[in-house]
DOFIPA-635799 format. One record per atom (N, C-alpha, C): residue in one letter; x, y, z. Coordinates in steps of 0.02 Angstrom, whole numbers, plus 32768, in hexadecimal, padded with zeros to 4 digits. Example, Ala and Ser with C-alpha at 12.3 -4.5 7.8 and 13.67 -1.06 7.14 Angstrom:
BEGIN
A82947EE48186 A82677F1F8186 A82947F5B8186 S82827F908162 S82AC7FCB8165 S82858002818A 
This chain:
BEGIN
XA3CCB06C9849 XA3E8B0909881 XA42EB0A9986F XA43DB0E9987B XA47FB1049869 XA4B5B0E59895 XA4F1B0E49878 XA52AB0C8989B XA53DB0F698D5 XA54CB0D9990E XA562B0FE9949 XA5ABB1119941 XA5BAB150994A XA5FEB1699945 XA61BB16A998C XA64DB1419998 XA66CB13E99DA XA69DB17799E3 XA6B3B1819A20 XA6E5B1B59A2E XA726B1A89A08 XA739B1689A04 XA776B15799E0 XA770B1669996 XA735B1579979 XA72AB1669932 XA72BB1B19925 XA708B1D7994E XA706B2209942 XA74AB23F994D XA772B224997C XA7B6B23D9987 XA7E1B2319949 XA7D5B1FA9925 XA7FAB1EE98E7 XA7DEB21798AD XA79CB21998A7 XA77DB23B986E XA787B286986F XA78FB2A498AB XA798B2ED98AE XA7DAB302988D XA807B2D39883 XA847B2E29862 XA83CB2F69818 XA803B2E497FC XA7F4B2F597B7 XA7D6B33B97B0 XA7CAB35C97E8 XA7AEB3A097E8 XA7E6B3D197F6 XA7EEB40397CC XA821B43697D5 XA807B47397FA XA7C9B48797EA XA7AFB4C59806 XA764B4C0980F XA74CB4DE9845 XA704B4E49852 XA6F6B52E985F XA6CAB54B9836 XA6B5B590983F XA66CB5919854 XA65EB5B0988D XA61AB5B498A6 XA608B5FD98AD XA5D3B613988A XA5BCB659988C XA577B65B98AB XA56DB68698DD XA52CB68A98FD XA526B6C99926 XA4E7B6DC9935 XA4D7B7119963 XA4C5B6F099A5 XA4E9B6FC99DB XA4DDB6D89A19 XA499B6E79A39 XA479B71D9A25 XA438B72F9A42 XA3FDB7169A19 XA40AB6F299E4 XA3D6B6D899B8 XA3CAB68F99C9 XA38DB67D99D9 XA37CB63899ED XA385B60699B4 XA388B61E9976 XA391B5F0993D XA3D8B5D4993A XA404B5EC9965 XA44AB5D89962 XA45CB5A09991 XA42BB58199B1 XA439B54E99E3 XA465B51699C9 XA456B4FC998E XA47EB4C49974 XA4C5B4DA9960 XA4CDB5179948 XA510B52F9936 XA53AB5379975 XA51CB55099AB XA541B55899EA XA553B5149A07 XA526B4E49A03 XA533B4A09A1D XA56AB47F99F4 XA568B48699B2 XA59CB4689989 XA5E0B4889999 XA5E1B4C999A2 XA61FB4EC99B5 XA63BB4CF99F7 XA60FB4C49A26 XA624B4A89A66 XA642B4629A5D XA623B43A9A33 XA63AB3F59A29 XA67DB3F29A04 XA685B41999CE XA6C4B41599A8 XA6FDB43899CC XA6ECB46199FE XA71FB4839A26 XA733B4599A62 XA71DB41B9A65 XA72DB3F19A9F XA778B3E19AA0 XA791B3DA9ADB XA7D9B3CC9AE4 XA7EDB38C9AC0 XA7C2B3599AC2 XA7D2B3199AA3 XA7DCB3209A58 XA7AFB3439A36 XA7B5B34B99ED XA7F0B37899DB XA7FAB3AD9A01 XA833B3D999F2 XA875B3B79A00 XA877B38B9A31 XA8B4B3659A3E XA8C0B3319A07 XA88AB31599EC XA890B2E499B6 XA8A9B3039976 XA896B341996A XA8ABB364992C XA8C5B3A9993E XA905B3AF994F XA920B3F19961 XA91FB4239927 XA918B40C98E9 XA916B43898B0 XA8D0B45798A5 XA89EB43E98C9 XA85AB45598C1 XA853B49E98D9 XA836B4C798AE XA828B50D98BE XA7DCB51498C7 XA7C7B52C9901 XA781B537990F XA777B5829917 XA74EB59F98EB XA742B5E798EC XA6FAB5F598FD XA6EFB61F992E XA6ABB635993F XA6A4B67D9928 XA676B68998FB XA669B6CB98E1 XA628B6E49900 XA62FB70C9934 XA5F5B7279958 XA5DBB7639932 XA59BB761991F XA57DB79698F7 XA54BB7BE9920 XA543B7FD9910 XA511B8279930 XA4D6B8349902 XA4D2B80E98CC XA49CB816989C XA46CB7DB98A1 XA437B7DE987C XA406B7A7987D XA414B7749846 XA453B76F9832 XA466B73E97FE XA458B6F89817 XA44BB6CC97E8 XA43FB68697FA XA47FB6679815 XA47AB63D9848 XA4B5B61C9862 XA4CFB5EA982E XA511B5E69829 XA52FB5BA97F6 XA56BB5969814 XA575B55997FC XA5AEB5309810 XA5CFB51797D0 XA612B51F97CD XA637B5089792 XA672B4DE97A8 XA675B4A2978F XA6ADB474979B XA6D9B473975D XA71AB47A9766 XA74BB473972F XA774B435973D XA77AB40A970A XA79BB3C99713 XA7E1B3CA96F4 XA808B3969705 XA84EB39296EE XA853B38D96A2 XA820B3749681 XA822B36E9638 XA80CB3AE9615 XA7FFB3E4963B XA7EDB424961E XA7A2B42F9614 XA779B3FD9622 XA731B405961A XA714B4249659 XA6D6B43E9652 XA6B3B45E9689 XA66FB43E9692 XA654B44596CD XA60EB43396DC XA5F2B46E9703 XA5BEB48D96E8 XA5A0B4C89707 XA558B4B8971B XA546B4CE9757 XA503B4C19772 XA4E3B5029788 XA4A4B50B9777 XA47BB53F9795 XA461B51E97D5 XA47EB52F980E XA471B508984A XA42BB5119867 XA403B53E984A XA3BDB5439860 XA397B503984D XA3AFB4E19818 XA38BB4A897FD XA3A6B4659817 XA3D9B4669841 XA3F9B4289859 XA404B42B98A4 XA404B3F098C2 XA41CB3E99906 XA468B3E19903 XA48AB3EF9939 XA4D2B3E7993A XA4E5B39F992B XA4BFB36F9945 XA4CEB3289939 XA4C6B31698EF XA495B33498CD XA48CB3279885 XA4C6B342985C XA4DEB37D986D XA517B3999848 XA555B36E9853 XA561B3599891 XA59BB32F989F XA595B2EB987E XA559B2CF987B XA54FB28F9859 XA561B2959810 XA54CB2CB97EF XA55EB2D697A9 XA5AAB2DD97A0 XA5CAB30197CE XA612B30A97CB XA635B2C797D6 XA61FB2A09807 XA63FB25F9814 XA637B23197D8 XA5FDB23297B7 XA5F4B209977A XA626B21C9744 XA62DB25E973A XA65BB2769707 XA6A3B2629719 XA6B6B2699758 XA6FAB258976C XA707B20D976B XA6D3B1E49777 XA6DBB19B9771 XA6E9B1889729 XA6C7B1A996FA XA6D5B19D96B3 XA71CB1B296A1 XA731B1EC96BB XA776B20396AF XA7A8B1D196CD XA79AB1B89708 XA7C6B1889728 XA7CDB14996FD XA795B13196E3 XA797B0F796B6 XA7C0B1069677 XA7B4B1409659 XA7D9B154961D XA824B159962A XA836B1789662 XA87DB17F9674 XA89DB13A967D XA878B10D969D XA893B0C996A9 XA89EB0A59667 XA86FB0AB9638 XA875B08B95F7 XA8AFB0A895CF XA8BCB0E895D6 XA8F1B10A95B1 XA935B10695D5 XA935B0E99611 XA973B0E39638 XA98AB1249657 XA95DB1549660 XA96DB194967F XA962B19096CA XA981B1BF96ED XA979B1C49735 XA962B20C9744 XA92CB2139769 XA911B2559779 XA943B27D97A3 XA96DB25D97CA XA99DB28197F2 XA9D3B2A397C8 XA9DBB28D978A XAA0CB2AB975C XA9F1B2E79737 XA9B2B2F4973D XA991B32B9718 XA99DB36D973B 
């Protein structure tokens, strides 16, 4: 069973995310998970936890596949073709990656707030 991510944990882990780019056509039903993820990362709680977080919505008028791209404080990216994922699955992958970063930062004596 996967680990439950609490509100307190996600409020801390979002600090490891610098930017979220969500591209989708609002009239395409394949974009449901991209729109839901955009709604979740645009929540007041997460934006208040990480004021440096940039959330960009790229509304397209083409039939391009919906895409979500997370950019992290260490310069790495995670890109998802959101047709193949639920919003919760994308966030679970991001939280796993940020938990690893949090552990690495702690071992190296770094602080995410200094980044």
